[in-house]
N, C-alpha and C positions, 0 to 999 in steps of 0.2 A: 523597426529596430530600436527607435527611441524609447518605446515602452519597456522593452526588455532591459536596456541600460538603466532606466529609471528604477527598476525593481532590484537591481544589484544581484548578480549572479554570485551564489554563495561559493566561498573559497575553502580550501583544505583547512585553513585556520578557523573558519566558522564552524566547521564540522568538529574540529578538536575541542574548541571552547564549548560547543553544544554537549559533547560527551561528558565533560566535567560538570557542566550545569545541571544535566538531567540524571546524573549518576545516583543521586538519592531517591529518585522517583521511578526508576525502571529496574527491570531484571536484566542481568546478563544472561540471556537465554542459552539453553544447551544446544549442542549439535548432536543429532542422533543419526544412526546408520541402520541399514537393513541389508544383510547378505543376500536374501532372497530377491529384493528389488534390484540390488546391484547386477545379479545374475540375469534378471529380465532385461535390464537396460543395457548390459554389456559395458557398464562404466561404474566408477566409484562415485556414489552420491552421498553428500553430506548435507543433511537437512537442518538448516538453521531455524529453530522452533519458535518463531514469534507468536504462534498460537498460545504459548506459555508466557507471553508478555503480560505486564500490567494492563488491565482492562481487555485482555484477550487479543491484542493485535499490535503490529509493529508501530502503528500510528501514535501510540503513546509517547514514542520518542519525539517525533516532530511536534506534537501538541505540547508536550512538557517544555520543549526548548522555547516555543513561542510564548507560552504563558509565563514561565519563569524568567524570560528575557524582558518582559514589560517593566516599565517604570511604575511606581506606586500610583502615580496620577492616571496613567493608562489603565492599569489593573482596576482601578475603583469603578470604572464604567462597565467592567465585565468584558466577556468575549462572546463572539457569535460566529456561527458558520452554517454552511448548508452541507448535508452528508447523507449518503444512502445508509450510513450505519457506523462503521468502525471509527472514522474520524471524529464524528459527533460524540460517540461514547468516550473516545480517548480525550477529546478536549473537555468534556464534562469531568472526567477523572482528574485532569491536570488543574482545571479551574477549582474543583473541590479541594485539592491538595493546597491551593493558594488561598482558598476561602473567598472566591469571587464568583459572581453569577456567570452562567453560560446558557445561551440560547441556540438551539439547533433546528434549522429547517430541514425536514425530512420528507421524502416521497410517501404518500399515504400507502403505497404498496410495499415499503420497506418491511423486512421481517419484524414481527412483533417482539422477538427476543431482543432486537436491536433498539427498538423504541424503549422498551422496558429498561434496557441497560443504561441509556442516556438519563432516564428519569431516576434510575437507581444511584447514579453518581450525583444527583442533584441538579441535572440540566432540565431546561424547559424545552419541550418539543412543539414546533409549529409545523403543521403538515401542509404539503403542496401536491400538485399533480406530478406524476412520474415522467417528467421531461426537464431537460436542462433549462428550457425557456421559462417554465413555470417556477422552478427552483430559484432561479436568479431573481425573477420578479418579486416573489414573495420575501426572499431575503433582503432585498433593497428596502422593502417596507420595515422590516424588523430593525435594521441598522439605523434607519431614519428616525425611528421612535426612541431607540435606546442609546445611541451614540457608542455602542459596543465596539470594541476592537475586532476587526474582521481577521480571522485566521483561516485562510483558504485551505481546503483539504490537501492540495498539492502544489499549487502555483504560488508558492510563498517561499522566499529564500530561508526563512527561519525553520519551516517545516522540512525542506529538503536537506538542510544541514543536519537536522535532528535524525531524519531517515538514514543518513549516511553513516551514523554510528553502528547501525546493524552490520554493515560489511566490514568496518573496522574490527569489530569483534570477531567476526567470521575469519578474518585473515590471521588474527591472533590465535584462534582456536584450531584452525586447519592450515598447515603449511602447504605450499606448493600446489595451489589450485590451478587448473587450467581454464576453467570457466566458471561463471556464476549466472544463475538464472532466477528471474523474479516475475511474478505476474504484472501485467500492465493494464491500467485503466487510464486514470489521469496522468500517471507517470511519476508520482512522488517517490516511491520506493526505488523504481529504476533510476531516477535522477540522482538520488542519494547514492546508490550503488555506483553510478558513473562517477560522481563526484570523488568518492573514496578511492575507488580502484584506479581511476585514471592518474591519480597522484601517488598512491602507495603501492600499487601493483599493476602497472600499465600494460603488462603482457598477458594479464588474465582477460579472457574474452567475456563480454557481457551480452546475455541474451534476454529478450523479453518474451513472455508467454501470453497469449490472448485467445479469448473464445472466438471461433469462426463467426458466431452470430453478433459479435460485437468487435469487429476487426478493424476499427477505424485507425488505430495506431499503425497496424501493419500496412494498411493502405496508404497512410500519411508517409511512412517510412519509404515505400516504393515510389510514391509520387514526388517526394521531395518538399511537400508543404503539408500544413494541417488539414485533415479531412475530418469533419466533426459529424457524428450521428447524433440525433436529438434524443431518441428513446429506444435504443437497441433492447432486444429481449434475450436474455441468457440466464441459465442457472447460476452463473457466477455473478451474483448481484453486486459485488464490490467493484466490478470492472466495466460498468456501463458508461462512465463519464469520459469526455474527450481530453485529448492533450491540450495544453495551453502554451503560451509563449516560452515561459521559463523551462518547463519540462520538455518542450520540443527542442530547445537548445541542447540539452543534454543527450536526448535520444538520437538526434541526428548527428551529433559530433562523436559520440562514444559507443553506441549500440552496435554490435556485430550484425545481428539479425533479430527480427521479430517472428516467432514461430506461432502457429494457431492450432487449435484442437477443437473437435466437434463436442456437441453437448454429451453425447454418449461416452466419448473418450474422457471427458472431464469427470463424469459421474463414476466411471469404471476406476479412474485413478484415485478418486477420493475414497471409494470403497477399499481399494487396495492398501492405501495408507492406514485407514482405520483398522483393517483386518490384520495386517502384517506388523505395524508399528504401534498399534494400540493407542494412537493419539487422535483426539478430536480436532478436526480442521474443517474449514468451510469450503464450499465449492471453488471459490476463487483461488484458494491456496493449492488446489489440485491441478491447476492448468499447467504449471511447470512441468510436473512429472508427466502429464498426458502428452505434452509436446516432446519431451525426451524419449518417451517410448514410441512416439510416432516417427521420430527422426533418429533412428539408432546410428546411422552413419555420421551424423554431426558430432555425436558425443562418445563414440566407440573408444574404449580404452582410456577415457579422460577422467580427471578428478574434478567433479562438478559440485559447486555449492549451490544448493536449492533452498530458497528462502520461502518457508511456509508462513504466510503473511498474517493469518488470523485464525481464531478458533471460535468465533461467535456465531454458532449455527443454531437455528431453530430446531430443537430435538423433536418437536411435534410435526415438523415438515421437512423431513430428510428427502433429498431428491429421488432416491430409489423407491420410496413409498409409493410414488405415483406411476411407477413402471410395471 
């Protein structure tokens, strides 16, 4: 627990300061609805479209908060992270806005579109093997060489405070929600959601959605302690990483339940949103809808905020092309 205390659990004040700090660098993303999908789900769903965020993902929020919160002396050495894609892209985006260098350690199996996006924003990509162990070992070398400021993809109070701004906007845009659901990998978005809702709307239930084939958060939730998988395989490539101390704190204290969906259910939900709502989003973003459709009794008649976390999909490798 000492490590967790040393990391400083972010507060509501941190989230509010983050929102002011990042306002010039992010979009206030729209909330979209679909009568067709509402009828299927038996609930009113309000999709918070972070796929339309700067750099194509909610992670622009946390990354911008971390980058623009650095002192000039810290910023001069640049920033670095390890990421399967969106956090690296968004950190490169934020670093570019501030004019500082950014290095991203990425699995060699990460979608080419995400590698290209990091480089497109001026970031440097260093590849590693597709496992948490390899990722962290290669990253340690990068930081030792550069002295760059480490901005963890999710286990960082600055990042969580930034992600919490998404739910703040959602509460302002849609009154009287009964529940909010977001995908969970490492838990940055879910932790930010917990931070905001537990303070501003404590009666709103918080659900996390996870692939069955990368269900370590669901198993952790039931076991009461972190269970980490090293290299799970799922079409939802943004949800392969495990919980860490800081995100686990929020998950175990504030999440109502963690629901899972199969690979086929995730792909079908992704196709449904593309087809009915005409918006591009990645497989990870489809997991919440997949779990809502799978668990109709949980959400029946409820007003549910659904966070669509990102839209950075490789258009040459859509998941249904292989089926």
